[in-house]
DRENMI-16449 format. One record per residue (C-alpha): x, y, z; residue number from 1; residue in three letters. Coordinates in steps of 0.25 Angstrom, whole numbers, plus 5000, padded with zeros to 4 digits. Layout:
% residues N
+------+------+------+-----+-----+
:    u :    v :    w :   k :   r :
+------+------+------+-----+-----+
:    X :    Y :    Z : NUM : ALA :
...
+------+------+------+-----+-----+
//
This chain:
% residues 365
+------+------+------+-----+-----+
:    u :    v :    w :   k :   r :
+------+------+------+-----+-----+
: 4999 : 5000 : 5000 :   1 : MET :
: 5012 : 5009 : 5003 :   2 : LEU :
: 5016 : 5008 : 4986 :   3 : GLY :
: 5028 : 5012 : 4981 :   4 : ALA :
: 5025 : 5026 : 4978 :   5 : GLY :
: 5036 : 5031 : 4990 :   6 : GLY :
: 5048 : 5023 : 4985 :   7 : ALA :
: 5045 : 5030 : 4970 :   8 : VAL :
: 5041 : 5044 : 4972 :   9 : LEU :
: 5050 : 5045 : 4987 :  10 : GLY :
: 5060 : 5054 : 4979 :  11 : ALA :
: 5049 : 5067 : 4979 :  12 : THR :
: 5055 : 5073 : 4990 :  13 : GLY :
: 5046 : 5085 : 4992 :  14 : ALA :
: 5039 : 5081 : 5005 :  15 : ALA :
: 5046 : 5075 : 5017 :  16 : ARG :
: 5040 : 5062 : 5024 :  17 : ALA :
: 5049 : 5064 : 5037 :  18 : ASP :
: 5039 : 5071 : 5046 :  19 : GLY :
: 5048 : 5077 : 5055 :  20 : ARG :
: 5052 : 5087 : 5045 :  21 : GLN :
: 5044 : 5087 : 5031 :  22 : GLY :
: 5031 : 5095 : 5034 :  23 : SER :
: 5028 : 5107 : 5040 :  24 : GLY :
: 5018 : 5099 : 5049 :  25 : GLY :
: 5003 : 5099 : 5052 :  26 : TYR :
: 5000 : 5113 : 5052 :  27 : ARG :
: 5006 : 5113 : 5037 :  28 : SER :
: 4994 : 5105 : 5034 :  29 : LEU :
: 4983 : 5112 : 5023 :  30 : PRO :
: 4971 : 5117 : 5031 :  31 : LYS :
: 4962 : 5111 : 5034 :  32 : PRO :
: 4970 : 5098 : 5032 :  33 : THR :
: 4963 : 5087 : 5026 :  34 : VAL :
: 4965 : 5073 : 5034 :  35 : ILE :
: 4961 : 5062 : 5026 :  36 : GLY :
: 4954 : 5054 : 5038 :  37 : HIS :
: 4960 : 5039 : 5036 :  38 : ARG :
: 4964 : 5041 : 5024 :  39 : GLY :
: 4952 : 5043 : 5012 :  40 : ALA :
: 4944 : 5036 : 5022 :  41 : SER :
: 4930 : 5041 : 5013 :  42 : GLY :
: 4935 : 5033 : 5002 :  43 : TYR :
: 4943 : 5023 : 5006 :  44 : ARG :
: 4944 : 5014 : 5017 :  45 : PRO :
: 4950 : 5020 : 5030 :  46 : GLU :
: 4965 : 5020 : 5034 :  47 : HIS :
: 4971 : 5014 : 5021 :  48 : THR :
: 4980 : 5018 : 5011 :  49 : PHE :
: 4971 : 5019 : 5002 :  50 : GLY :
: 4965 : 5028 : 5010 :  51 : SER :
: 4977 : 5035 : 5014 :  52 : TYR :
: 4982 : 5037 : 5001 :  53 : GLN :
: 4968 : 5042 : 4995 :  54 : LEU :
: 4968 : 5052 : 5005 :  55 : ALA :
: 4982 : 5058 : 5002 :  56 : LEU :
: 4978 : 5055 : 4986 :  57 : ASP :
: 4967 : 5066 : 4990 :  58 : MET :
: 4975 : 5076 : 4996 :  59 : GLY :
: 4972 : 5073 : 5010 :  60 : ALA :
: 4982 : 5081 : 5018 :  61 : ASP :
: 4984 : 5072 : 5030 :  62 : VAL :
: 4981 : 5056 : 5032 :  63 : VAL :
: 4974 : 5050 : 5042 :  64 : GLU :
: 4983 : 5037 : 5042 :  65 : ALA :
: 4980 : 5032 : 5050 :  66 : GLY :
: 4974 : 5028 : 5061 :  67 : ASP :
: 4983 : 5019 : 5071 :  68 : LEU :
: 4980 : 5007 : 5078 :  69 : VAL :
: 4990 : 4996 : 5082 :  70 : PRO :
: 4990 : 4981 : 5076 :  71 : THR :
: 4994 : 4970 : 5086 :  72 : LYS :
: 5009 : 4970 : 5083 :  73 : ASP :
: 5010 : 4985 : 5086 :  74 : GLY :
: 5009 : 4991 : 5071 :  75 : HIS :
: 4999 : 5005 : 5068 :  76 : LEU :
: 4991 : 5003 : 5059 :  77 : VAL :
: 4979 : 5012 : 5051 :  78 : CYS :
: 4964 : 5008 : 5056 :  79 : ARG :
: 4955 : 5018 : 5060 :  80 : HIS :
: 4952 : 5009 : 5074 :  81 : GLU :
: 4959 : 4997 : 5080 :  82 : PRO :
: 4947 : 4989 : 5076 :  83 : GLU :
: 4948 : 4986 : 5060 :  84 : ILE :
: 4934 : 4977 : 5059 :  85 : GLY :
: 4929 : 4990 : 5052 :  86 : GLY :
: 4940 : 4994 : 5045 :  87 : THR :
: 4946 : 4980 : 5039 :  88 : THR :
: 4942 : 4966 : 5034 :  89 : ASP :
: 4947 : 4961 : 5045 :  90 : VAL :
: 4933 : 4953 : 5048 :  91 : ALA :
: 4935 : 4947 : 5034 :  92 : ALA :
: 4946 : 4941 : 5040 :  93 : HIS :
: 4942 : 4927 : 5047 :  94 : PRO :
: 4957 : 4927 : 5052 :  95 : GLU :
: 4954 : 4938 : 5061 :  96 : PHE :
: 4940 : 4935 : 5066 :  97 : ALA :
: 4946 : 4930 : 5080 :  98 : ASP :
: 4951 : 4945 : 5082 :  99 : ARG :
: 4937 : 4951 : 5081 : 100 : LYS :
: 4935 : 4955 : 5095 : 101 : THR :
: 4929 : 4967 : 5104 : 102 : THR :
: 4937 : 4977 : 5112 : 103 : LYS :
: 4934 : 4990 : 5120 : 104 : THR :
: 4942 : 5002 : 5111 : 105 : LEU :
: 4941 : 5014 : 5118 : 106 : ASP :
: 4929 : 5010 : 5126 : 107 : GLY :
: 4921 : 5004 : 5116 : 108 : VAL :
: 4919 : 4989 : 5111 : 109 : ALA :
: 4922 : 4988 : 5098 : 110 : THR :
: 4923 : 4974 : 5092 : 111 : THR :
: 4932 : 4970 : 5078 : 112 : GLY :
: 4945 : 4969 : 5075 : 113 : TRP :
: 4957 : 4978 : 5082 : 114 : PHE :
: 4972 : 4980 : 5074 : 115 : THR :
: 4979 : 4978 : 5087 : 116 : GLU :
: 4973 : 4962 : 5087 : 117 : ASP :
: 4982 : 4962 : 5072 : 118 : PHE :
: 4997 : 4961 : 5070 : 119 : THR :
: 4998 : 4970 : 5057 : 120 : LEU :
: 5000 : 4958 : 5048 : 121 : ALA :
: 4985 : 4954 : 5051 : 122 : GLU :
: 4981 : 4968 : 5050 : 123 : LEU :
: 4989 : 4970 : 5035 : 124 : LYS :
: 4978 : 4958 : 5031 : 125 : THR :
: 4966 : 4968 : 5032 : 126 : LEU :
: 4959 : 4976 : 5023 : 127 : ARG :
: 4953 : 4988 : 5025 : 128 : ALA :
: 4939 : 4993 : 5023 : 129 : VAL :
: 4930 : 5005 : 5023 : 130 : GLU :
: 4926 : 5009 : 5037 : 131 : ARG :
: 4913 : 5015 : 5036 : 132 : ILE :
: 4908 : 5008 : 5022 : 133 : PRO :
: 4894 : 5013 : 5026 : 134 : ALA :
: 4897 : 5026 : 5023 : 135 : ASN :
: 4908 : 5023 : 5013 : 136 : ARG :
: 4904 : 5010 : 5003 : 137 : PRO :
: 4913 : 5014 : 4992 : 138 : HIS :
: 4925 : 5012 : 5003 : 139 : ASN :
: 4922 : 4999 : 5002 : 140 : THR :
: 4927 : 4998 : 4989 : 141 : LEU :
: 4942 : 4998 : 4995 : 142 : TYR :
: 4939 : 4990 : 5005 : 143 : ASP :
: 4951 : 4978 : 5008 : 144 : GLY :
: 4960 : 4987 : 4999 : 145 : ARG :
: 4968 : 4991 : 5010 : 146 : TRP :
: 4976 : 4986 : 5020 : 147 : GLU :
: 4978 : 4992 : 5033 : 148 : ILE :
: 4988 : 5003 : 5034 : 149 : PRO :
: 5000 : 5002 : 5046 : 150 : THR :
: 5005 : 5018 : 5051 : 151 : PHE :
: 5018 : 5014 : 5047 : 152 : GLU :
: 5014 : 5011 : 5033 : 153 : GLU :
: 5005 : 5024 : 5033 : 154 : VAL :
: 5019 : 5031 : 5037 : 155 : LEU :
: 5025 : 5025 : 5024 : 156 : ARG :
: 5015 : 5029 : 5015 : 157 : TRP :
: 5014 : 5043 : 5020 : 158 : GLN :
: 5028 : 5045 : 5018 : 159 : ASP :
: 5028 : 5038 : 5002 : 160 : GLU :
: 5015 : 5048 : 5000 : 161 : GLN :
: 5023 : 5060 : 5005 : 162 : THR :
: 5036 : 5058 : 4995 : 163 : ARG :
: 5024 : 5052 : 4984 : 164 : LYS :
: 5017 : 5067 : 4984 : 165 : ARG :
: 5028 : 5075 : 4987 : 166 : GLY :
: 5020 : 5080 : 4999 : 167 : LYS :
: 5019 : 5077 : 5014 : 168 : GLN :
: 5007 : 5065 : 5018 : 169 : VAL :
: 5002 : 5068 : 5032 : 170 : TRP :
: 4997 : 5057 : 5041 : 171 : ILE :
: 4985 : 5059 : 5054 : 172 : TYR :
: 4986 : 5046 : 5062 : 173 : PRO :
: 4978 : 5043 : 5073 : 174 : GLU :
: 4982 : 5034 : 5087 : 175 : THR :
: 4968 : 5026 : 5087 : 176 : LYS :
: 4965 : 5022 : 5101 : 177 : HIS :
: 4979 : 5023 : 5108 : 178 : PRO :
: 4975 : 5021 : 5122 : 179 : THR :
: 4969 : 5008 : 5117 : 180 : TYR :
: 4980 : 5003 : 5109 : 181 : PHE :
: 4990 : 5009 : 5121 : 182 : ARG :
: 4982 : 4999 : 5130 : 183 : LYS :
: 4985 : 4987 : 5120 : 184 : LEU :
: 4999 : 4989 : 5120 : 185 : GLY :
: 4998 : 4995 : 5108 : 186 : LEU :
: 5002 : 5011 : 5109 : 187 : GLY :
: 5000 : 5018 : 5098 : 188 : LEU :
: 5009 : 5030 : 5099 : 189 : GLU :
: 5022 : 5025 : 5099 : 190 : GLU :
: 5020 : 5017 : 5087 : 191 : ARG :
: 5015 : 5029 : 5080 : 192 : VAL :
: 5026 : 5037 : 5085 : 193 : ALA :
: 5037 : 5027 : 5080 : 194 : LYS :
: 5032 : 5026 : 5066 : 195 : LEU :
: 5032 : 5040 : 5065 : 196 : LEU :
: 5046 : 5043 : 5069 : 197 : ARG :
: 5050 : 5030 : 5062 : 198 : LYS :
: 5046 : 5038 : 5049 : 199 : TYR :
: 5050 : 5051 : 5054 : 200 : GLY :
: 5036 : 5057 : 5056 : 201 : LYS :
: 5035 : 5060 : 5070 : 202 : ASP :
: 5039 : 5075 : 5070 : 203 : GLY :
: 5030 : 5087 : 5072 : 204 : LYS :
: 5030 : 5091 : 5056 : 205 : ASN :
: 5027 : 5076 : 5054 : 206 : ALA :
: 5017 : 5073 : 5044 : 207 : PRO :
: 5009 : 5064 : 5052 : 208 : VAL :
: 4998 : 5071 : 5062 : 209 : ILE :
: 4995 : 5062 : 5075 : 210 : LEU :
: 4980 : 5062 : 5080 : 211 : GLN :
: 4973 : 5053 : 5092 : 212 : SER :
: 4958 : 5052 : 5099 : 213 : PHE :
: 4968 : 5052 : 5111 : 214 : GLU :
: 4974 : 5064 : 5117 : 215 : PRO :
: 4985 : 5054 : 5124 : 216 : SER :
: 4990 : 5047 : 5112 : 217 : SER :
: 4993 : 5062 : 5103 : 218 : MET :
: 5001 : 5065 : 5117 : 219 : GLN :
: 5009 : 5052 : 5118 : 220 : ARG :
: 5011 : 5053 : 5103 : 221 : LEU :
: 5015 : 5069 : 5105 : 222 : ASN :
: 5028 : 5062 : 5114 : 223 : LYS :
: 5033 : 5051 : 5105 : 224 : LEU :
: 5031 : 5060 : 5091 : 225 : VAL :
: 5029 : 5075 : 5085 : 226 : ASP :
: 5019 : 5074 : 5078 : 227 : ASN :
: 5006 : 5082 : 5074 : 228 : PRO :
: 4994 : 5076 : 5085 : 229 : LEU :
: 4981 : 5078 : 5086 : 230 : VAL :
: 4970 : 5074 : 5095 : 231 : VAL :
: 4958 : 5068 : 5091 : 232 : LEU :
: 4943 : 5073 : 5097 : 233 : LEU :
: 4931 : 5066 : 5095 : 234 : SER :
: 4917 : 5068 : 5101 : 235 : GLY :
: 4918 : 5080 : 5113 : 236 : ALA :
: 4912 : 5072 : 5126 : 237 : SER :
: 4922 : 5060 : 5120 : 238 : SER :
: 4934 : 5056 : 5128 : 239 : ARG :
: 4948 : 5053 : 5122 : 240 : PRO :
: 4950 : 5038 : 5125 : 241 : TRP :
: 4963 : 5040 : 5131 : 242 : ASP :
: 4955 : 5049 : 5141 : 243 : PHE :
: 4945 : 5039 : 5145 : 244 : VAL :
: 4956 : 5030 : 5148 : 245 : GLU :
: 4964 : 5040 : 5156 : 246 : ALA :
: 4952 : 5046 : 5163 : 247 : GLY :
: 4952 : 5061 : 5156 : 248 : ASP :
: 4940 : 5065 : 5156 : 249 : PRO :
: 4942 : 5075 : 5145 : 250 : ARG :
: 4933 : 5073 : 5133 : 251 : THR :
: 4936 : 5078 : 5120 : 252 : VAL :
: 4928 : 5090 : 5122 : 253 : ALA :
: 4938 : 5094 : 5134 : 254 : ASP :
: 4948 : 5092 : 5124 : 255 : LEU :
: 4944 : 5101 : 5112 : 256 : ILE :
: 4942 : 5113 : 5125 : 257 : LYS :
: 4953 : 5124 : 5123 : 258 : PRO :
: 4960 : 5115 : 5135 : 259 : GLU :
: 4959 : 5103 : 5129 : 260 : GLY :
: 4965 : 5109 : 5116 : 261 : LEU :
: 4976 : 5114 : 5121 : 262 : LYS :
: 4978 : 5101 : 5130 : 263 : TRP :
: 4977 : 5092 : 5116 : 264 : ILE :
: 4988 : 5105 : 5112 : 265 : ALA :
: 4998 : 5101 : 5121 : 266 : SER :
: 5004 : 5088 : 5113 : 267 : TYR :
: 4995 : 5089 : 5100 : 268 : ALA :
: 4993 : 5098 : 5087 : 269 : GLN :
: 4978 : 5095 : 5084 : 270 : GLY :
: 4966 : 5089 : 5086 : 271 : ILE :
: 4955 : 5083 : 5078 : 272 : GLY :
: 4943 : 5085 : 5083 : 273 : PRO :
: 4929 : 5079 : 5077 : 274 : THR :
: 4922 : 5088 : 5068 : 275 : LEU :
: 4911 : 5087 : 5078 : 276 : ASP :
: 4920 : 5095 : 5090 : 277 : LEU :
: 4924 : 5107 : 5076 : 278 : VAL :
: 4908 : 5109 : 5072 : 279 : ILE :
: 4898 : 5101 : 5083 : 280 : PRO :
: 4885 : 5095 : 5075 : 281 : LYS :
: 4871 : 5095 : 5080 : 282 : ASP :
: 4862 : 5084 : 5083 : 283 : ALA :
: 4859 : 5084 : 5070 : 284 : SER :
: 4872 : 5082 : 5065 : 285 : GLY :
: 4875 : 5095 : 5059 : 286 : ASN :
: 4888 : 5104 : 5061 : 287 : LEU :
: 4883 : 5116 : 5072 : 288 : THR :
: 4895 : 5126 : 5077 : 289 : THR :
: 4908 : 5125 : 5076 : 290 : PRO :
: 4915 : 5123 : 5088 : 291 : THR :
: 4927 : 5132 : 5093 : 292 : THR :
: 4937 : 5119 : 5093 : 293 : LEU :
: 4944 : 5124 : 5081 : 294 : VAL :
: 4947 : 5137 : 5087 : 295 : ALA :
: 4951 : 5131 : 5101 : 296 : ASP :
: 4960 : 5120 : 5094 : 297 : ALA :
: 4964 : 5131 : 5086 : 298 : HIS :
: 4970 : 5139 : 5098 : 299 : LYS :
: 4975 : 5128 : 5105 : 300 : ALA :
: 4983 : 5125 : 5093 : 301 : GLY :
: 4977 : 5114 : 5087 : 302 : LEU :
: 4974 : 5109 : 5073 : 303 : ILE :
: 4960 : 5102 : 5070 : 304 : LEU :
: 4958 : 5091 : 5062 : 305 : HIS :
: 4945 : 5087 : 5064 : 306 : PRO :
: 4939 : 5073 : 5059 : 307 : TYR :
: 4932 : 5067 : 5051 : 308 : THR :
: 4926 : 5073 : 5039 : 309 : MET :
: 4918 : 5063 : 5030 : 310 : ARG :
: 4910 : 5064 : 5015 : 311 : ASN :
: 4899 : 5056 : 5019 : 312 : GLU :
: 4884 : 5061 : 5024 : 313 : ASN :
: 4885 : 5054 : 5039 : 314 : PRO :
: 4899 : 5059 : 5042 : 315 : PHE :
: 4895 : 5073 : 5038 : 316 : LEU :
: 4887 : 5086 : 5048 : 317 : PRO :
: 4874 : 5083 : 5045 : 318 : ALA :
: 4872 : 5096 : 5039 : 319 : ASN :
: 4881 : 5091 : 5027 : 320 : PHE :
: 4876 : 5077 : 5023 : 321 : ARG :
: 4869 : 5076 : 5009 : 322 : LYS :
: 4858 : 5066 : 5012 : 323 : GLY :
: 4859 : 5051 : 5021 : 324 : THR :
: 4867 : 5043 : 5014 : 325 : ASP :
: 4878 : 5038 : 5023 : 326 : PRO :
: 4888 : 5036 : 5010 : 327 : THR :
: 4885 : 5048 : 5003 : 328 : ALA :
: 4892 : 5063 : 5006 : 329 : TYR :
: 4887 : 5073 : 5012 : 330 : GLY :
: 4893 : 5087 : 5011 : 331 : ASP :
: 4905 : 5087 : 5015 : 332 : ALA :
: 4911 : 5099 : 5010 : 333 : PHE :
: 4902 : 5108 : 5017 : 334 : GLY :
: 4905 : 5101 : 5031 : 335 : ALA :
: 4921 : 5103 : 5027 : 336 : PHE :
: 4919 : 5119 : 5025 : 337 : LYS :
: 4912 : 5117 : 5037 : 338 : THR :
: 4922 : 5111 : 5046 : 339 : TYR :
: 4932 : 5118 : 5039 : 340 : PHE :
: 4928 : 5130 : 5042 : 341 : ALA :
: 4929 : 5129 : 5058 : 342 : THR :
: 4945 : 5131 : 5057 : 343 : GLY :
: 4949 : 5115 : 5056 : 344 : ILE :
: 4962 : 5111 : 5053 : 345 : ASP :
: 4957 : 5100 : 5044 : 346 : GLY :
: 4951 : 5090 : 5045 : 347 : VAL :
: 4950 : 5072 : 5044 : 348 : PHE :
: 4942 : 5068 : 5032 : 349 : SER :
: 4938 : 5054 : 5025 : 350 : ASP :
: 4936 : 5062 : 5011 : 351 : ASN :
: 4950 : 5069 : 5011 : 352 : ALA :
: 4945 : 5075 : 4996 : 353 : ASP :
: 4931 : 5081 : 5001 : 354 : THR :
: 4940 : 5088 : 5013 : 355 : ALA :
: 4952 : 5093 : 5001 : 356 : LEU :
: 4940 : 5100 : 4995 : 357 : LEU :
: 4933 : 5105 : 5005 : 358 : ALA :
: 4947 : 5112 : 5009 : 359 : ARG :
: 4949 : 5116 : 4996 : 360 : ALA :
: 4935 : 5124 : 4998 : 361 : ASP :
: 4937 : 5128 : 5011 : 362 : PHE :
: 4949 : 5134 : 5008 : 363 : VAL :
: 4946 : 5141 : 4996 : 364 : ASN :
: 4934 : 5146 : 5002 : 365 : GLY :
+------+------+------+-----+-----+
//
């Protein structure tokens, strides 16, 4: 999957793959930054090289490659969750039938197959499938085409694509459920840092932005590498799982107050809030008045990369939907315009091509 292009085209030299000195840093990215969410997952099964490659081809500024979870033998692979029943063909493999189990993942009973119960060699026998076929039936055309990528393969692919394209390719990996995995003896942060150091991508201007829903994961990485760090924030009433485990009573609502944002800024460079924290919805799902989060975060010196813009009706605010077909596109351009107007620094989108057109509309007035 990595291709031979890097070896042939590596002499272009226009962009440096060495993240310690090669780029102007995350603040040099175009604004608002378009981040290909798990690649181009509106068009290909997520977290595959097919999805990552298409996001780049569409022009995404950054590719979210990938959500990092470990294997039984300690390798980092790219899957949305450690449970892989919904994103691979594992259920069709009779040799793995006895691996199906129920585990408690961040307080929730979850049944399926888990990456930490497979060696990398075993996972490489599986193939990726579309995660939400009810909304993206066209993506099922590509079921079975791509294997599960490792993080190390992604780092090599990033270097190859940087050489091939003559400009620095950026990635935006996430540590998934770090407290859960640390309890299993499979700490994520040390493994991430080791690979970043190996490929010279552990500097403050490195083309690798790291993110997590658990603030302690970013605090840990802050001591291991100099990469830009982003704390992800879900619903206002929720609590990061590491807070639950540590008995920290703070909720996301506390973290988005000026005091909470100042605390995040002491070890991270940005936040990735759910879009509802930027513009809440009413009971009918329509957008209401923007909050002060953008201004408050900027005052604390933080960038904001909210998540996730998707084109299909069910994922859009109610006032931007067109009909009721769950596979049909709504007025995504209208939604992008509304969110961009709040002053956000970028957005995660499953449809990088739509996001880039919307940005051009916004920037050009």
